[in-house]
C-alpha positions, 0 to 999 in steps of 0.5 A: 491459544485462541485468536479471532482475526479479521481483515476487510480488504486484500492488503489486510488479508495479505498481512493477516496471512503472514501474521497467522503463519508467524503465530503457527510457527511460534504457537502450533496450538493456535486456533483461528476464527474470523474473517479474511480472504484467500491468504488467510484461508491458506493458513486455515481460516474459515471466513465467517462470510465473504471478505468482499462484503466489506470492501466498500469505499466512499460515502456514495458506496457505503450508504446503500449498504449501511444497514448490511454493514452495521449488521455484519459489525454487530454479528462479528462482535457477537462472534468474538464475545462468544469465542472468548479468544485470548486476543482479537486482531483487527487488520486495517479497514478501520471503518469496520474493524475498529467498530467491532473492537469497540463493541467487544471492549465495551462488553469484555476485557478481551485484549485487542490488537490493531494491525496498521497504525492510522496516519495520525502523523499526517492528518487527524491526530485525534484518531489515536486518542479515540482508538486508545479507548478500545485498542490495547496494542498497535502493530505499525508498518513504519518506524516513526509511528510508535511514538504517536500511538504510545503518546495516546496510551497504547502499546505500539510495536514496529514490525516492518513493512510487508514490502520488504518481504516481497520478491524483487526481480533479478538483473537477469529477469529485468534483462529478459523483460527488456529483450521480450519487449524489444526495449534494447538499451533505451532509457525506460520510463515507468508510468504509474497513474494509479489503481483507481479509475478516478486517479487515472481519469485525473492524472492520465491526461497530465502524465500524457503531456509529460510523456510527450514533452519527454519524448521531444527531449529524449526520442529514444525514451520507451514507456512501460505502464503496469496497469492494475486490472480495474484500469486496464481499459482506461489506460488503453484508451488514454494511450491509443495514440501515443507514439511509440506505443507504450508497453502496457502490462495487463495482469489479466493477460492469459498469455503471460505465465506470471503477471506479477513476475512480469511487473516486478521485472518491469520495475527493475528494468526501468531507469526512472518512474513517474508515479501517483502518490501512494505505497508504490513509492516503496515498491519502486524503492525496493526495485531501486528505481528512482522516481518523480511523484505527482498527484492531483485532486479536485479543487474542494478536496485540495482545500480541505486536505491542504488544511488538514495535512501536517507534513510537508511531503506525502512520499513514504520514501522521503518520510522514512529516510528523513530526506526530501530526495524524491521530488513530488508535484502535488495539487496545484503543482501537478503540471506537465512542464515542471514534472517533465523537467524533473524526470529528466533531472532524475534520469540524469542524476539518480544518486541522491535517490539511490541513497534515500531508497537504500536507507528506506528499505533498511529502516523498513526491515529489509534483510531482517525477520519477516514482518509476519513473524515480527508481528506474531512475536509482538502479539505474543509478547503483549499477551 
């Protein structure tokens, strides 16, 4: 069996590595070509070029590299056509991967599978119909996505979300984290202002005011901030005058044996979280940590996105559980006073969220087959 598989960013590389491992388990004769990162390389892929060439976001970043990216798209499509694989699997990164799939389909009957359904349930529903012209099958991370893809004419299999395959800290590891950072039995607030500089710049001052209000009400409150590597400096500058000083987790800290394990322990050790909108809500649900979600953007983006969004909540826990248990403060509602009041309410009574988080994890495939194996079975069944 011959598979051409490509991913354009670290999250896709992780999905690709798990899918490749699943295919190798089910079809030991499988051969891979394509583009990927370290996770896919560990499964035997020799990437045609460095995946980081594709990790660009935003018009300002793409324009200077437009010619180079188009050349890589054409080069990759030609490589697929020369290989004549049984299946082309593209993973997320739609600006790159779907352009490759379209070129391949225009010149062949090679089966095309796209891993990660576009969020047509939230905005731009027309994307599904456009994809259906050159994508045969979609592998979905969320259980409510298949009907949207099927309505457009594609086969769609829900294969589980990768969060269910991630390790979760034990109570003992969480207790050790508290002890190591001298947190004792104090209530712990996890602050997660985003992974991009633009997010931290916009949300940081708001979250700072929320924390100040909370500490007036709860002087015993301690704050922990797991800072992604690109924003560690910004988080340190933001919090330099906070009292008491927060615990900042730096993934590049060479004094920590396993920074990811420390982050997992922090998630379980926390009593409540204040987080930017995104997939982090699922990480918190896996750790059984109740949360308040907040997010803001510039005025123009608010107006445009507000007119395009088709759902009344952006939090995945709410969407998957079909509840509105997780409070969210988005756009004009992202104000320190109401957010602080909500954090205190959740801290006092987290039960409604506990139920919604448990339901979310069950629906995402927790305690079932690993998503990579389910994805591999779906690909083979489609063939």
